[in-house]
N, C-alpha and C positions, 0 to 999 in steps of 0.2 A: 504494499500500499504506500502511496505517495503522501507525505506529510510535510508540513513546514518545520524548519529547524527549531523554532521556539517550542514545539511540543516535546523535544528531546533534550534541549539544552539545560533546563532547570534541574533535571535529574542528574545530568553530568556535573553541574555545579555542586549539587548537594552531596554527591558521592565521590567527588574528586577524581574524575576521569575525563578524557577528551574524546570527542567524536572524531572519527577518522574521515577526512575529506580526500577522495581519490578521483583524480582527473580522468576523463574519458579521452581516448585517442583513437577509438575505432570500436566496432561492434564487439570484438573479442574482449575488450576492457569491460564493457557493460556486462556481458554474460558471466565473465569470471568474477567480477565484483559481486554481482547479485548472488551467484551460487555459493560463494565463499561466505558472504554475510548470512545466508540462510543456513548453511551447514553449521556455522558457529553460533547462531542465534545472536547476532550482533547488529545493532543499527548501522545504517550506511548513509553517507552523503556522497552521491554521485554528482560530479561537477564537470561543467564544460567551460573552458576558458573562452571568453567572448571573441577573442581573436581567431579561434578555430571553429566557431559554430557553423559558418558557411561551408567550410571544407568538410564538416561532419554531416552535412545535410540540412541544416537549418533548424530553427527552434521547434517547429511543429513536428518535423520528422523525429527529432530526438525525443520529444515528449511521447509521440505515438509508439516508437520502438521500445522505449523503456516501459511503457504501460503494457505493451504486448508481451514483453519478456517477463515482466512480473506475473502476468496471468499464466503464460506458458510454463513457467518454471515453478509455479505455485509458491511465490515468494510471500511470506507472512510477516517477516520482520519489517519494521518501519524503514522506509527509504526516502530520503530527501533528494530532489532534483534541483541542483543549485547552479546559478550563473555566477561564474567567477570573473572578477574584474570587469564588470559591466562598463563599457567605454562611454556610454551616453545615457541620459534619462530615457530617450526614445528606445534604445536597444533594451534597456531594462524592462520598460513597459511591454515591449514586444514579447520578451520572454515570459513575463507574467500572463499576458493574454494567451500565449500558447499552452500554458499549463505548468510552467516551472513553479515549484513550491517555496523556493528560497532564492534570493538574488543578492548580489553584491554590487553596489554602485561605487566605482572607484574614482573619487574626485580628488585624490591625493596630490595631483599636480596642480590643483587650483588653489587660490588663496582660501584660507580657512572659512571665511565668511561665505564665499561662493560654494565651497564644498558643503557647508552646513545647509545652505538654502536649497541646493539641489537635492541633497540627501533627504531633507524634510519632505520635499515633493514626492520622492520615491516612496518614503515611508507611508505617507497618506494614501497613495495609490495602492501600494502593496497590502497594507493592513486591512483595507476594505475588502480585499479578495483573499484574506487568510494566508498571506504569503509573508515569510520572514525576511528581514533586511539586515545585511552586513555592510559596514562602511569602514573606510580607512583613514587614519590620520598619520602624519609623517609620510615617509615614502620608503617602501621596501626596495632595496637596491638589487643589482644583479643584471643578468643578460637574458633578454627575451627578444626573439626575432632579430638578433643581431644588434639590438639597441642596448647599450650599456649605461646604467644609471647608478648614481651613488645613493647611499643611505641618508635619509633625513629623519632623525630620531623624533618620535612622537613626543609632544609636550603634554604635561598634565592639563594645562589650560585648554589646549585644543581638544583633548579627550573629553573634558567636561562640557565644552561647547557642543561637541558632536552628540553627547548623550541627550541634549535637549530636543534632538530630532525625533526621538522615540525609537531608535534602532534597537535590534535584538542582540546583535553581536558586534564587537569592535575589533577590527584589525589594526593594532597599534604597531608601527614600525619601531622595532627595538633591537635591530642588529642582524636579523636574518636576511638572506638574499634569495632571489629566484635563480634557478639553474645551478651551475657548479660554483663552489666556493673557491675563492682565491685567498689562501691564508686560512686562519683558524676562526671558526664561528665564535662570537662572543656576545651573548645576549645581555642587555642591561636589565638585570633583575630588580635593582633598586627602583628604576623608573616603572618597571612593570608592576611592582607592588604599589607604588604611589597611584598609578592609574586605576588599579583595581580598587583601592581604598576610596578613591574620589568618585568613581563612577558606579561601582558595584555591577558592572557589565561583564559578561563572559568574554574573555579575550580569544582572538584567533591568531594562531601562529602560521604565517605564510612562509614559504621558502624553508620548510623544515627538513627537507632532504639534506643529509650530511651533518646535521647537528648531533653532537654526541649525546648518548643516553642520559648522562648525568644532567645535562642542560635541559633535556626534554622533561625529565622528572621534576626538576625544579620549576620549570614553566607551568607544569600541571598543578603542582602544589601551590604555586603562587596565584593561579586563577585563569590559566589557559584551558579552554574547554572545547576547542575545535582546532585540529592540526591538519594542515594541507600537505599532501604528498603527491608529487608528480615525477620529478627527476629520477628518484631512486626506483620507482615503479618502471619507468621507461628503460632504465639501464638494465633492470632485471629481465625485461622482455628482450631487449636487444642482445644481451649476453647469451640468453638461452637459445634464441634463434640462431645466433652466430655459431654457437657450439654445435648445433645440429646440422647446419649447412656445411660446416667444415669436416664433418665426420665421413669416414669412408663409406662408399656405397650408399650415398644419401638418396639416390634415385631422383625421380621427377615429381613425386607427390608432395604438394605444399601442405597438406593437412597435418601430417605428423610434426612438421616444423612449426606450424602455427600452434599446435597443441603444446609443444615444448614452451613456446612463448607464453601461453596461458599459465602453464605451471610455474614459470618464472614470476609472473604477476601475482599468482596466488601465494607463493612462498613469501614474497616481500610484503604482501598485504597482511598475511597472518603475523608476520614479525612486528609490523607496525601496530596492528590492533592489540597485540599483547603488550607492546611497549606503552600504548595509550591507556591500558587497563579497561578497554571497552568490550573485550571479548565476553560474550554471553549475557550482556546487559539488556538485550532486547526482550528477554523473557517477561520483564515487568510491563512491557507494552503489548505483549501478545496474549495476556490473560483475558 
């Protein structure tokens, strides 16, 4: 069943775990994520990066295929279909109209007043349609689509302003990056604690691939309740596929190679859900 993130996030806050957000990069990702979540009785956030939506078939296609697979595979765990890094208010509204149950509006490159104004518009539109909203303050660095950007740390003042919009989750830039790390990850936990204390909002950790386990555990204890994983999942798929392509007598059939990729996705997903303490927590929503 598709649900908004705010139906799951309060339990994560109360019980000190993080929901796993896993990005879609093709149909194999959707099927593997859904089956793994169901097998482990774990809630799932399926996410599509706005920059890839067109390549993946568009908002309506992604909603329809997700709903079909949920029915076909008899998925009973709660599933969130989330738009990651919505690039405009219009795109975010289009995702909501298509049937997404959670959206992120990314106004982090805008002045804070403009970010707040547009985020409030998104919240008003989304909440009327039972859709949860995530927003970003500061700027998460890294490399996406060949564009390299630096980190702009979130301030407590900006986080407090963003809370006035009525958002359900806050992505506060605190030292993580998208894509591959250059150097050692170093999250600002003092600032994270200050933002949690000032806003009482569940925080979202973007760019979590490559962050050491001890920092992940501290982030969860401090108040991070949603963690986004994409790069490590994709490397797991690529490495599994590469290993199978390079074996002797590989033959011409692509299905075994793709299945090996699926197993790579599954192994990494299981590792991450265990790390986030979210494994098996869907039982409370399935009663």
